[in-house]
C-alpha positions in Angstrom: -0.1 -0.2 -0.2 1.7 3.2 -1.1 0.0 6.0 0.8 1.1 9.4 1.4 -1.2 11.6 3.8 -2.2 15.3 2.3 -2.9 17.7 4.6 -4.6 20.8 2.6 -3.8 24.3 4.6 -3.8 22.9 8.1 -4.1 25.6 10.4 -2.6 24.3 13.9 0.7 22.8 14.1 -0.2 20.6 16.6 -3.1 19.0 14.2 0.4 18.6 12.0 2.3 16.9 14.7 -0.5 14.6 15.7 -0.6 13.4 12.8 2.8 12.5 12.3 2.8 11.2 15.2 -0.1 8.7 14.2 1.8 7.6 10.9 5.0 6.7 12.8 2.5 4.7 15.0 1.0 3.2 12.1 4.1 2.8 9.8 3.2 5.3 7.0 6.3 7.5 5.9 4.8 10.1 3.7 3.3 13.1 4.3 2.6 16.0 1.9 1.7 19.5 3.2 -0.4 22.3 1.2 0.0 25.8 2.2 0.1 25.1 6.2 -0.3 28.5 8.6 2.9 27.1 10.4 5.5 24.5 10.2 8.6 24.2 12.2 10.6 20.9 12.1 11.5 21.5 15.8 8.3 22.0 17.3 6.3 19.4 15.4 9.6 17.2 16.8 9.3 18.5 20.3 5.2 17.6 20.2 5.7 14.1 18.1 8.8 12.5 20.1 10.8 10.2 18.1 9.1 10.9 14.3 12.3 12.9 12.9 12.5 10.5 10.1 9.0 11.3 8.7 9.6 15.2 9.9 12.8 15.2 7.7 10.6 13.8 4.5 7.9 16.4 4.3 7.2 17.6 1.3 5.6 20.9 1.0 3.6 22.6 -1.9 2.1 26.0 -2.6 -1.3 24.5 -4.6 -3.3 21.6 -3.9 -3.1 21.0 -7.9 0.6 20.7 -7.4 0.6 18.3 -4.3 -2.0 16.1 -6.2 -0.3 15.7 -9.2 1.9 12.4 -9.4 -0.6 10.2 -7.9 -2.7 7.7 -9.6 -5.6 7.4 -6.8 -6.9 10.2 -4.0 -9.2 9.7 -2.2 -11.1 12.7 0.1 -12.0 12.5 3.4 -15.2 14.5 4.5 -17.7 14.6 7.3 -20.2 16.3 4.9 -23.3 15.4 2.7 -22.9 16.6 -0.4 -25.4 17.4 -3.5 -23.7 15.7 -6.3 -23.6 12.2 -6.5 -20.1 10.7 -5.6 -18.2 7.3 -5.0 -18.7 7.6 -1.2 -17.7 4.5 1.4 -17.4 4.7 4.9 -13.4 4.2 6.0 -13.3 0.6 6.8 -14.5 -0.6 3.6 -12.4 1.9 1.6 -9.2 0.9 3.7 -10.0 -3.0 2.7 -10.0 -1.5 -0.7 -7.2 0.4 -0.7 -5.0 -3.0 0.9 -5.3 -4.9 -1.7 -3.6 -2.5 -4.6 0.0 -3.1 -5.5 2.5 -0.6 -4.2 2.8 0.5 -7.7 -0.6 2.7 -7.5 0.2 6.2 -5.7 -2.5 6.8 -3.1 -3.3 10.2 -1.8 -5.3 10.5 1.3 -6.5 13.9 1.5 -7.7 16.3 4.9 -8.8 19.8 4.7 -8.5 22.8 6.8 -9.9 22.4 10.5 -12.2 25.2 10.0 -13.8 24.3 6.4 -12.7 21.1 5.6 -12.4 19.8 2.1 -14.3 22.1 -0.4 -16.8 21.0 -3.2 -13.7 22.0 -5.4 -11.2 20.1 -3.3 -13.7 17.0 -3.7 -13.6 17.5 -7.3 -10.1 16.4 -7.2 -10.9 12.7 -5.6 -11.5 9.3 -7.1 -13.5 8.7 -4.1 -14.9 9.7 -1.2 -14.5 8.5 2.4 -16.6 9.6 5.6 -15.7 8.3 9.4 -19.3 7.2 10.7 -20.5 9.5 13.7 -23.4 10.1 15.3 -25.7 12.2 13.6 -25.8 15.2 16.1 -22.2 15.5 15.9 -20.5 14.5 12.4 -17.7 16.8 12.3 -14.2 15.7 13.5 -10.8 17.1 14.0 -8.4 16.7 11.4 -6.1 15.1 13.3 -8.7 13.0 14.7 -10.1 11.8 11.2 -6.2 11.1 9.9 -5.4 9.0 13.5 -9.3 6.6 12.5 -8.2 6.4 8.9 -4.6 5.1 9.9 -5.6 2.7 12.0 -8.1 1.3 9.9 -5.5 1.1 6.6 -3.2 -0.4 9.2 -5.2 -3.2 10.4 -6.4 -3.6 6.7 -2.8 -4.0 5.6 -1.0 -5.8 7.8 -1.7 -9.0 10.4 -2.3 -7.9 13.9 0.4 -9.2 16.4 -1.3 -11.6 19.0 -2.2 -10.2 22.2 0.7 -10.7 24.8 0.0 -13.9 27.2 1.2 -14.2 30.6 4.1 -15.4 31.0 3.3 -18.3 32.9 0.2 -20.3 32.5 -1.7 -21.5 35.1 -4.2 -24.7 35.3 -8.2 -23.6 36.5 -8.7 -23.9 40.1 -9.6 -27.2 41.5 -12.7 -27.3 43.4 -10.5 -28.0 47.0 -8.8 -25.1 46.1 -12.0 -23.1 45.8 -13.3 -24.6 49.8 -9.7 -23.8 51.0 -9.7 -19.8 49.6 -13.6 -19.6 50.7 -12.7 -20.9 54.1 -9.6 -18.5 55.0 -12.0 -15.7 53.1 -14.7 -16.6 55.5 -11.8 -16.1 58.5 -10.5 -13.1 57.6 -13.8 -11.5 57.2 -14.6 -12.5 60.4 -11.5 -11.7 62.0 -12.1 -8.1 61.1 -15.9 -8.0 62.0 -17.3 -8.0 58.3 -20.0 -9.7 59.5 -21.0 -7.7 62.3 -23.6 -6.0 60.7 -24.2 -8.3 57.2 -25.6 -11.3 56.2 -22.7 -14.4 56.7 -24.3 -16.7 54.6 -25.2 -14.4 52.1 -21.9 -12.8 51.7 -20.1 -15.8 51.3 -22.7 -17.1 48.8 -21.9 -13.8 47.1 -17.6 -14.6 46.8 -18.4 -18.2 45.6 -20.3 -17.0 43.0 -17.6 -14.3 42.2 -15.5 -16.9 41.8 -17.0 -19.0 39.7 -17.8 -16.8 37.3 -14.2 -16.2 36.3 -13.0 -19.2 36.7 -9.7 -18.2 38.9 -6.7 -20.3 37.9 -4.7 -21.9 40.3 -2.1 -19.0 40.9 -5.1 -16.3 41.5 -6.5 -18.9 44.2 -2.8 -19.2 46.0 -2.7 -15.1 45.9 -5.7 -14.2 47.3 -5.6 -17.1 50.1 -1.9 -15.6 51.1 -4.3 -12.2 51.1 -6.6 -13.5 53.3 -4.2 -15.5 55.6 -2.4 -12.4 56.4 -5.0 -10.4 57.5 -5.5 -13.0 60.2 -1.3 -13.4 60.8 -1.4 -9.4 60.8 -4.0 -8.9 63.3 -2.4 -11.6 65.6 0.6 -9.9 65.4 -0.7 -6.6 66.6 -2.8 -8.2 69.4 0.6 -9.7 70.8 1.6 -5.7 70.4 -0.8 -4.7 71.9 
C-alpha cells in the first residue's frame, strides 16, 4: 500500500504533529503539506517525539493541484453530505479496498483544513470520497482525529495484527478443593475484621462463591487470594500480641 497523507491548508501545527505521530504508530512515512499556516521542524518533533525520520521527509506545496499531480488515486475525507452523487465509502471499507492495491499505485489520502474541511472544488480532484461514521448530532471530527482513525483502519487492513501478549506463565484452573480452601480462608479473614458484624454472613459468602465461579479464577490467582486472606489474620494476631 503506497499511501501519502496530504493535509490541505492545515491551520494548527499541533494537528500536524499529531498526524505525524499517528503515521509513525501505524507505519506510514510520507506526508505532504499544502500551504500550512505554520510548520516548524523543531516544534513538531517536540510535540511528536521520535518522528524525525517522517518530519525530514515532509514535502511542502503551495497549491493542491501541485501536491496531487503524481498520484493515480486520490481519496478525500469528508463528514458532510454533498448534493452531487459521489463514490462514497465508510473508512473501514475503503481501507480494505486500498490494501488490495499494488504498491505501484500511488495513493493520496487528503484531509482539509480544520475550520472548513474539503471544499467541493477540492473533492472534485478526488477519485473517491471516504467518511468516518459518527453520531448524527456531531459529525465533524478534528482533522488529527480523522487522520488517526483513517491510518488505523489502513494499518488493520494492511497488516496482520500481533497476538496479544499472554502471561509469562499459564496456570491451570483452580480445583474445587482449592476454591473451598479459599472460601474458608476468606471467611476467616472477614470474621477477624468483624465484617459480618452488621451483614449476613451466609449471603456474603454465597456472593463471594458466585464471583469466583464467574471467572473462573486459576490456581495462581487462588493462591494469591488465599495469601491475602491469611495475611489479614496473621497481621491481626501480631497486632494483638504487641498490644
